[in-house]
Residue frames relative to the residue before (quaternion, step in Angstrom):
aa qw qx qy qz dx dy dz
X 1.0000 0.0000 0.0000 0.0000 0.00 0.00 0.00
X 0.5791 -0.6058 0.3749 0.3965 3.63 -0.96 0.64
X 0.6678 -0.4176 0.2393 0.5678 3.57 0.81 -0.91
X 0.0049 0.7895 -0.6134 0.0181 3.59 -1.33 0.41
X 0.3068 -0.8232 0.4574 0.1378 3.56 -0.67 1.04
X 0.5334 0.6285 -0.4044 0.3962 3.55 1.25 -0.31
X 0.5968 -0.5664 0.4293 0.3724 3.51 -1.20 0.35
X 0.1318 -0.8630 0.4853 0.0487 3.65 -0.68 0.83
X 0.0803 0.7848 -0.5956 0.1516 3.58 0.76 1.07
X 0.4575 -0.7426 0.4072 0.2709 3.55 -0.61 1.03
X 0.3091 -0.6720 0.6373 0.2160 3.62 -1.17 0.80
X 0.4002 -0.7141 0.5101 0.2639 3.55 -0.90 0.84
X 0.2275 0.7894 -0.5284 0.2141 3.61 0.06 1.29
X 0.3034 0.7500 -0.5431 0.2246 3.55 1.02 0.54
X 0.0095 -0.8287 0.5572 -0.0516 3.54 -0.51 1.28
X 0.1479 -0.8009 0.5774 0.0569 3.45 -1.25 0.69
X 0.8783 0.2188 -0.0740 0.4185 3.51 -1.19 0.40
X 0.2348 0.7777 -0.5467 0.2031 3.62 0.86 0.86
X 0.7064 -0.4447 0.3272 0.4428 3.56 -1.22 0.13
X 0.5067 -0.6824 0.4375 0.2936 3.49 -0.92 0.76
X 0.0390 -0.7918 0.6095 -0.0094 3.59 -1.10 0.53
X 0.2818 -0.7237 0.6046 0.1770 3.55 -1.14 0.76
X 0.7394 -0.4149 0.2890 0.4445 3.38 -1.53 0.26
X 0.8633 0.1729 -0.1125 0.4607 3.48 -0.94 0.89
X 0.6754 0.4769 -0.2780 0.4890 3.50 1.28 0.42
X 0.4316 0.7365 -0.4241 0.3023 3.54 1.19 0.51
X 0.8451 -0.0709 0.0493 0.5275 3.61 -0.87 -1.09
X 0.7137 0.2816 -0.2592 0.5866 3.69 1.01 -0.25
X 0.6058 -0.5629 0.4114 0.3832 3.66 -1.17 0.54
X 0.6715 -0.5078 0.3807 0.3825 3.54 -1.39 0.65
X 0.6479 0.5331 -0.3256 0.4359 3.68 1.04 -0.74
X 0.6064 0.5854 -0.3486 0.4100 3.68 1.20 -0.29
X 0.7141 0.3974 -0.2545 0.5171 3.61 1.27 -0.02
X 0.0379 -0.7656 0.6416 0.0283 3.55 -1.02 0.85
X 0.4942 -0.6594 0.4859 0.2914 3.59 -0.93 0.93
X 0.2327 -0.7879 0.5644 0.0800 3.43 -0.85 1.18
X 0.7668 -0.1567 0.1871 0.5936 3.48 1.01 -1.10
X 0.1291 0.7820 -0.6084 0.0407 3.61 -1.04 0.56
X 0.0905 -0.7888 0.6063 0.0455 3.54 -1.34 0.40
X 0.1590 -0.7485 0.6303 0.1311 3.39 -1.23 0.60
X 0.5403 -0.6926 0.3273 0.3480 3.56 1.36 0.68
X 0.1352 0.8172 -0.5513 0.1000 3.62 0.61 1.03
X 0.7030 0.4173 -0.2396 0.5237 3.65 1.23 -0.38
X 0.3253 -0.7629 0.5276 0.1838 3.46 -0.80 1.12
X 0.0900 -0.7173 0.6882 0.0608 3.53 -1.56 0.34
X 0.3721 -0.7461 0.5218 0.1806 3.44 -0.72 1.18
X 0.6011 -0.5102 0.4472 0.4224 3.58 -1.25 0.39
X 0.7202 0.3779 -0.3173 0.4876 3.52 -0.78 1.11
X 0.6379 0.5485 -0.3312 0.4273 3.67 1.17 -0.41
X 0.6316 0.4620 -0.3691 0.5014 3.57 1.16 -0.31
X 0.4137 0.6888 -0.4419 0.3989 3.45 0.57 1.40
X 0.6902 0.3939 -0.3304 0.5092 3.68 -1.09 0.38
X 0.3351 0.7864 -0.4605 0.2391 3.54 1.18 0.63
X 0.0413 0.7796 -0.6215 0.0648 3.51 -1.00 0.81
X 0.3575 -0.7883 0.4542 0.2106 3.55 -0.72 1.06
X 0.3109 -0.7848 0.4999 0.1935 3.69 1.23 0.01
X 0.6858 -0.5157 0.2863 0.4263 3.43 0.71 1.10
X 0.6271 -0.6202 0.2820 0.3777 3.50 1.04 1.11
X 0.4210 0.6843 -0.4754 0.3584 3.54 0.99 0.86
X 0.6676 -0.4803 0.3853 0.4186 3.53 -1.35 0.14
X 0.6081 0.5686 -0.3569 0.4237 3.63 1.21 -0.23
X 0.3597 0.7400 -0.4882 0.2911 3.57 1.29 0.20
X 0.0284 -0.8245 0.5620 -0.0590 3.62 -1.01 0.71
X 0.2305 -0.6641 0.6794 0.2101 3.43 -1.54 0.21
X 0.3460 -0.8052 0.4326 0.2118 3.64 -0.10 1.16
X 0.7105 0.4830 -0.2778 0.4299 3.68 1.06 -0.58
X 0.5036 0.6324 -0.4389 0.3923 3.57 1.22 0.21
X 0.5941 -0.5309 0.4241 0.4305 3.55 -1.10 0.50
X 0.6355 -0.5575 0.3399 0.4122 3.75 -1.00 0.68
X 0.6763 0.4906 -0.3701 0.4061 3.65 0.79 -0.73
X 0.6600 0.4828 -0.2901 0.4971 3.60 1.10 -0.62
X 0.5916 0.5906 -0.3640 0.4108 3.51 1.00 -0.87
X 0.6668 0.5025 -0.2757 0.4762 3.69 1.09 -0.79
X 0.7386 0.4527 -0.2224 0.4472 3.56 1.16 -0.50
X 0.8101 0.2156 -0.0324 0.5442 3.56 1.11 -0.90
X 0.0848 0.7104 -0.6920 -0.0967 3.42 -1.40 0.23
X 0.2804 -0.7689 0.5559 0.1453 3.66 -1.29 0.09
X 0.5485 -0.5571 0.4737 0.4054 3.54 -1.09 0.41
X 0.3825 -0.7707 0.4752 0.1841 3.56 -0.76 1.10
X 0.4759 -0.5957 0.5444 0.3497 3.55 -1.23 0.39
X 0.6941 -0.1905 -0.6837 -0.1201 1.56 -1.94 1.57
X 0.0621 0.7933 -0.5969 0.1029 3.56 0.76 1.09
X 0.4402 -0.7020 0.5012 0.2494 3.53 -0.98 1.01
X 0.3884 -0.6717 0.5593 0.2916 3.58 -1.14 0.59
X 0.7840 -0.3929 0.2218 0.4263 3.55 -1.38 0.14
X 0.6715 0.5096 -0.3061 0.4422 3.60 0.93 -0.90
X 0.6193 0.5278 -0.3116 0.4906 3.53 1.12 -0.75
X 0.6420 0.5098 -0.3332 0.4658 3.65 0.91 -0.92
X 0.7446 0.4212 -0.2250 0.4663 3.61 1.00 -0.77
X 0.4654 -0.7078 0.4246 0.3196 3.58 1.32 0.15
X 0.2118 0.7567 -0.5779 0.2203 3.60 0.93 0.84
X 0.6343 -0.5508 0.3817 0.3853 3.56 -1.22 0.48
X 0.7440 0.1151 -0.1047 0.6499 3.61 1.15 -0.58
X 0.0879 0.7643 -0.6356 0.0649 3.48 -0.99 1.02
X 0.3530 -0.7415 0.5368 0.1934 3.43 -1.31 -0.25
X 0.3032 -0.7263 0.5833 0.2006 3.48 -1.40 -0.05
X 0.5226 -0.6276 0.4690 0.3362 3.60 -0.92 0.76
X 0.0498 0.8092 -0.5764 0.1027 3.61 -0.72 1.10
X 0.0380 -0.8786 0.4724 0.0582 3.61 0.61 0.95
X 0.5763 0.6047 -0.3732 0.4035 3.56 1.21 -0.55
X 0.7756 0.3516 -0.1558 0.5005 3.56 1.12 -0.66
X 0.7147 0.4387 -0.2407 0.4887 3.58 1.30 -0.09
X 0.7826 0.3264 -0.1551 0.5070 3.76 1.03 -0.65
X 0.1606 0.7582 -0.6289 0.0616 3.41 -1.13 0.80
X 0.2905 -0.7355 0.5765 0.2059 3.73 -1.17 0.15
X 0.2229 0.7501 -0.5942 0.1858 3.56 -0.81 0.99
X 0.8501 0.2062 -0.1150 0.4707 3.53 -1.12 0.57
X 0.6603 -0.5248 0.3202 0.4313 3.54 1.08 0.52
X 0.6937 0.4296 -0.2824 0.5045 3.51 1.23 0.49
X 0.2921 -0.6472 0.6462 0.2795 3.65 -1.15 0.26
X 0.1554 -0.7693 0.6190 0.0308 3.52 -1.05 1.11
X 0.0682 -0.7827 0.6186 0.0032 3.49 -0.91 0.98
X 0.0617 -0.8151 0.5756 -0.0240 3.59 -0.44 1.20
X 0.1295 -0.7685 0.6237 0.0608 3.60 -0.37 1.11
X 0.0430 0.8108 -0.5794 0.0707 3.61 -0.99 0.87
X 0.1412 -0.7368 0.6469 0.1369 3.45 -1.36 0.35
X 0.2672 -0.7262 0.5979 0.2090 3.60 -0.93 0.79
X 0.7823 -0.3069 0.1742 0.5133 3.63 -0.08 -1.04
X 0.6823 0.4132 -0.2713 0.5386 3.49 1.38 0.09
X 0.8522 -0.0946 0.0675 0.5101 3.57 -0.44 -1.22
X 0.6222 -0.5181 0.4819 0.3351 3.44 -1.52 0.09
X 0.2234 -0.7421 0.6096 0.1665 3.60 -0.86 0.74
X 0.1279 -0.8252 0.5501 -0.0094 3.68 -0.29 1.41
X 0.1447 -0.7696 0.6170 0.0777 3.50 -1.39 0.09
X 0.0186 0.7562 -0.6526 0.0429 3.49 -1.00 1.04
X 0.0501 -0.8023 0.5948 -0.0001 3.63 -0.66 1.15
X 0.2016 -0.8024 0.5567 0.0746 3.47 -1.06 0.77
X 0.3158 -0.6954 0.5991 0.2403 3.69 -0.77 0.85
X 0.3895 -0.7575 0.4643 0.2427 3.60 -0.55 1.07
X 0.5472 0.5726 -0.4134 0.4493 3.67 1.29 -0.24
X 0.7431 0.3592 -0.2194 0.5203 3.63 1.12 -0.41
X 0.5296 0.6001 -0.4542 0.3912 3.64 1.03 0.57
X 0.8186 0.0822 -0.1249 0.5545 3.46 -0.41 1.36
X 0.4089 0.6869 -0.4947 0.3410 3.60 0.68 1.12
X 0.2260 -0.7381 0.6190 0.1447 3.54 -1.24 0.45
X 0.8068 -0.0022 -0.0840 0.5848 3.52 -0.30 1.33
X 0.3729 0.7180 -0.5327 0.2481 3.57 -1.23 0.59
X 0.3510 -0.6760 0.5954 0.2557 3.54 -1.38 -0.06
X 0.1543 -0.7925 0.5877 -0.0528 3.43 -1.02 1.25
X 0.0145 0.8264 -0.5532 0.1041 3.51 -0.39 1.34
X 0.1139 0.7637 -0.6348 0.0288 3.55 -1.16 0.76
X 0.2229 -0.7542 0.5985 0.1526 3.49 -1.28 0.48
X 0.0133 -0.8418 0.5225 -0.1348 3.54 -0.42 1.33
X 0.0437 -0.7407 0.6693 0.0384 3.43 -1.45 0.29
X 0.2630 -0.7001 0.6361 0.1899 3.60 -1.24 0.60
X 0.1986 -0.7860 0.5807 0.0746 3.54 -0.58 1.24
X 0.8026 0.1136 -0.0662 0.5818 3.60 1.13 -0.33
X 0.0189 -0.8037 0.5947 0.0047 3.62 -0.52 1.05
X 0.0726 0.7533 -0.6534 0.0153 3.63 -1.27 0.44
X 0.6123 -0.5687 0.3747 0.4016 3.53 -1.15 0.59
X 0.7675 0.4540 -0.2723 0.3616 3.46 -1.23 0.53
X 0.6626 0.4412 -0.2537 0.5496 3.53 1.57 0.05
X 0.0181 -0.8133 0.5814 0.0122 3.58 -0.98 0.66
X 0.2677 -0.6837 0.6401 0.2262 3.58 -1.30 0.20
X 0.0331 0.7657 -0.6412 0.0373 3.46 -1.20 0.82
X 0.0055 0.8194 -0.5694 0.0659 3.54 0.30 1.28
X 0.0440 0.8697 -0.4663 0.1559 3.53 -0.22 1.37
X 0.3418 -0.6442 0.6402 0.2415 3.34 -1.46 0.21
X 0.0093 -0.8135 0.5758 -0.0817 3.52 -0.61 1.26
X 0.5639 -0.6120 0.4322 0.3473 3.59 -1.01 0.88
X 0.4396 -0.7125 0.4671 0.2845 3.63 -0.87 0.94
X 0.6530 0.4540 -0.3257 0.5113 3.58 1.21 -0.25
X 0.4084 -0.7489 0.4470 0.2692 3.68 1.23 0.15
X 0.3132 0.7954 -0.4797 0.1980 3.60 1.05 0.58
X 0.3663 -0.7808 0.4364 0.2563 3.53 1.41 -0.19
X 0.3473 0.7388 -0.5100 0.2712 3.68 1.12 0.50
X 0.7994 0.0458 0.0229 0.5986 3.53 1.05 -0.76
X 0.0266 0.7493 -0.6614 -0.0184 3.54 -1.30 0.50
X 0.1204 -0.7675 0.6276 0.0514 3.55 -0.92 0.92
X 0.0565 -0.8042 0.5901 -0.0441 3.69 -0.63 1.18
X 0.4125 0.6568 -0.5589 0.2932 3.54 -0.57 1.23
X 0.5204 -0.3697 -0.7601 0.1211 1.47 -1.35 2.09
X 0.0681 -0.7713 0.6328 -0.0006 3.50 -1.44 0.65
X 0.4953 0.6248 -0.5507 0.2471 3.47 -1.26 0.65
X 0.6628 -0.4682 0.4103 0.4160 3.48 -1.43 -0.01
X 0.4258 -0.7043 0.4725 0.3154 3.63 -0.55 0.96
X 0.7125 0.3843 -0.3307 0.4851 3.46 -0.93 0.89
X 0.6747 0.3830 -0.2886 0.5611 3.61 1.31 -0.05
X 0.7467 -0.3791 0.2669 0.4769 3.65 -1.13 -0.42
X 0.4696 -0.6161 0.5525 0.3076 3.53 -1.34 0.47
X 0.0026 -0.8197 0.5709 -0.0469 3.58 -0.66 1.01
X 0.2798 -0.7010 0.6359 0.1614 3.56 -1.47 0.36
X 0.0172 0.7990 -0.6010 -0.0067 3.62 -0.99 0.70
X 0.1581 -0.7315 0.6585 0.0795 3.61 -1.17 0.78
X 0.0758 -0.7464 0.6606 0.0266 3.54 -1.13 1.01
X 0.0121 -0.7756 0.6308 -0.0196 3.58 -1.10 0.88
X 0.4627 -0.6672 0.4969 0.3063 3.53 -0.87 0.86
X 0.6652 0.5142 -0.3007 0.4503 3.62 1.21 -0.32
X 0.6798 0.3953 -0.2729 0.5543 3.55 1.37 0.11
X 0.4550 -0.6902 0.4847 0.2857 3.53 -1.06 0.75
X 0.7367 0.3236 -0.1985 0.5596 3.64 1.09 -0.67
X 0.4161 -0.6360 0.5732 0.3063 3.49 -1.51 0.02
X 0.4537 -0.6662 0.5282 0.2671 3.53 -1.17 0.73
X 0.0724 -0.8413 0.5355 0.0142 3.59 -0.70 0.96
X 0.0098 -0.8009 0.5977 -0.0347 3.60 -0.82 0.86
X 0.0516 0.8133 -0.5580 0.1565 3.56 -0.26 1.42
X 0.0676 -0.7761 0.6263 0.0290 3.70 -0.05 1.10
X 0.5557 -0.6176 0.4523 0.3244 3.50 -1.28 0.45
X 0.3681 0.6943 -0.5027 0.3601 3.48 0.33 1.46
X 0.2468 -0.7616 0.5818 0.1436 3.58 -0.79 1.03
X 0.6467 -0.5745 0.3705 0.3383 3.50 -1.34 0.46
X 0.6026 0.5674 -0.3742 0.4182 3.55 1.20 -0.43
X 0.6719 0.3515 -0.3836 0.5271 3.53 -1.24 0.75
X 0.5557 -0.5907 0.4694 0.3491 3.53 -1.37 0.29
X 0.0052 0.7695 -0.6384 0.0181 3.55 -1.14 0.88
X 0.2488 -0.7277 0.6221 0.1470 3.55 -1.27 0.48
X 0.1383 -0.7802 0.6082 0.0477 3.52 -0.77 1.16
X 0.0507 -0.7872 0.6144 0.0177 3.64 -1.19 0.60
X 0.1384 -0.7484 0.6461 0.0582 3.41 -0.99 0.97
X 0.0662 -0.7753 0.6271 0.0370 3.62 -0.72 0.98
X 0.0052 -0.8084 0.5843 -0.0717 3.55 -0.45 1.24
X 0.0957 0.7778 -0.6105 0.1150 3.64 -0.47 1.29
X 0.6939 -0.4514 0.3097 0.4679 3.66 -1.12 0.25
X 0.8618 0.0235 -0.0750 0.5012 3.57 -0.67 1.20
X 0.7296 0.3440 -0.2222 0.5477 3.62 1.20 0.32
X 0.0227 0.7871 -0.6141 0.0535 3.52 -0.99 1.01
X 0.0229 0.8209 -0.5660 0.0717 3.55 -0.55 1.03
X 0.2103 -0.7685 0.5923 0.1198 3.51 -1.17 0.85
X 0.0819 -0.7723 0.6285 0.0436 3.62 -1.12 0.71
X 0.0604 -0.7743 0.6295 0.0235 3.47 -1.06 0.83
X 0.8338 -0.0513 -0.0151 0.5494 3.59 -0.52 1.17
X 0.7300 -0.4607 0.2119 0.4582 3.55 1.03 0.97
X 0.6882 0.4306 -0.2882 0.5079 3.60 1.22 0.01
X 0.5023 -0.6743 0.4704 0.2677 3.37 -1.08 1.03
X 0.0940 -0.8159 0.5691 0.0403 3.68 -0.75 0.96
X 0.8387 0.0357 0.0048 0.5435 3.62 1.18 -0.27
X 0.0423 0.7884 -0.6104 0.0635 3.57 -0.98 0.62
X 0.0564 0.7531 -0.6548 0.0283 3.52 -1.20 0.91
X 0.2297 -0.7593 0.6007 0.0994 3.51 -1.38 0.51
X 0.7456 0.4625 -0.2688 0.3973 3.55 -1.34 -0.29
X 0.8157 -0.2679 0.1645 0.4856 3.53 -1.07 -0.75
X 0.4127 0.6302 -0.5184 0.4047 3.63 1.21 0.35
X 0.7041 0.4945 -0.2350 0.4522 3.66 1.04 -0.74
X 0.3686 -0.7438 0.5094 0.2267 3.58 -0.78 1.08
X 0.1633 -0.7865 0.5874 0.0983 3.53 -1.23 0.47
X 0.5805 0.5515 -0.3594 0.4793 3.48 1.17 0.83
X 0.6912 -0.4908 0.3539 0.3952 3.54 -1.22 0.24
X 0.0119 -0.8235 0.5653 -0.0460 3.64 -0.76 0.94
X 0.2610 -0.7133 0.6172 0.2054 3.60 -1.16 0.29
X 0.3894 -0.6846 0.5890 0.1810 3.39 -1.37 0.86
X 0.0099 -0.8154 0.5761 -0.0569 3.59 -0.44 1.17
X 0.2448 -0.7527 0.6009 0.1114 3.51 -0.77 1.18
X 0.0327 0.8675 -0.4839 0.1107 3.56 0.28 1.40
X 0.0339 0.7796 -0.6217 0.0683 3.61 -0.86 0.98
X 0.1493 0.8336 -0.4871 0.2135 3.45 -0.71 1.24
X 0.7353 -0.3406 0.2825 0.5133 3.58 -1.23 -0.27
X 0.4341 -0.6876 0.5143 0.2726 3.53 -1.08 0.84
X 0.3811 -0.7484 0.5061 0.1960 3.45 -1.13 0.76
X 0.7411 0.2923 -0.1773 0.5779 3.58 1.35 -0.07
X 0.7125 0.4297 -0.2813 0.4780 3.65 -1.01 0.35
X 0.7374 -0.4353 0.3165 0.4081 3.48 -1.37 -0.03
X 0.5110 -0.6654 0.4118 0.3556 3.69 -0.89 0.66
X 0.6183 -0.5280 0.4254 0.3974 3.45 -1.27 0.33
X 0.3777 -0.7384 0.4904 0.2677 3.65 -0.63 1.00
X 0.6514 -0.5170 0.3898 0.3956 3.53 -1.30 0.46
X 0.8479 0.1306 -0.1307 0.4968 3.63 -0.97 0.77
X 0.4701 0.6340 -0.4594 0.4075 3.50 1.16 0.94
X 0.1207 -0.7805 0.6111 0.0529 3.57 -1.27 0.24
X 0.0887 -0.7385 0.6640 0.0766 3.53 -1.45 0.32
X 0.0780 -0.8356 0.5423 0.0393 3.54 -1.07 0.65
X 0.1581 -0.7566 0.6320 0.0564 3.59 -1.00 0.94
X 0.1605 -0.7928 0.5866 0.0401 3.47 -1.05 0.85
X 0.1130 -0.8081 0.5773 0.0310 3.62 -0.81 0.95
X 0.1636 -0.8151 0.5510 0.0725 3.57 -0.78 1.01
X 0.7917 0.0954 -0.0519 0.6012 3.72 1.07 -0.31
X 0.0070 0.7441 -0.6671 0.0352 3.38 -1.21 0.88
X 0.0475 0.7857 -0.6150 0.0468 3.60 -1.00 0.89
X 0.1634 -0.7590 0.6268 0.0660 3.35 -1.41 0.71
X 0.0882 -0.7988 0.5942 0.0321 3.66 -0.59 1.00
X 0.3619 -0.6987 0.5685 0.2400 3.56 -1.13 0.73
X 0.4355 -0.6596 0.5541 0.2613 3.56 -1.22 0.49
X 0.0957 -0.8222 0.5610 0.0118 3.63 -0.61 1.09
X 0.5366 -0.6865 0.3786 0.3121 3.54 1.22 0.06
């Protein structure tokens, strides 16, 4: 996760085997969702083209100038040398976001390869521009970890666009090579809500966040794994950030190690009520 200042003692909410649900048919009715944007990555981008990135004061005008035009309108990435979470927190080993050396698109997939040489971790956080500054929605991705190693994590999250840290929604999140989990943080709660089904990162999985007024639901491979309501649920503009970085728990990434996550589908739905 990016950062959160509230206490995070774990709520025991690890849930398994809920009723199945397809896209747009969860806690709100199917008619409540309208497709805003999706991609199966038909356009390639070589390693090095996720560069020239600028967040333009955290607005939807953020860009990576060296991407092909069709991708430039859809994606941006945290630029080098923005620090990752471990570096921000002064951990012994941290990293810096380095999209030019970690992210590329080929064969109908986005590939994100995190790595460490002998010093810091090269991390990556990419942002679908259709989900930068949205209030409510449905956020879907299909992903697989083809290479896992200690010391690397994914934290794909919804984060307030004004960075006020009132809420944070993390799903999927965890150290790669462990279980896929979901977490919800609220400044109005002492604890964090935790949902960890017995599912590893290997193999292909589809995660889905459904965020409606007063309701937040997680689905993994079509099954509901978590649900919260009330003041757990944000009611402000947020950005969906596909963040991958130095792990905050467990052993550090060894020198000359790497981990890779692949994404074959991403979709953003608007909430229509």
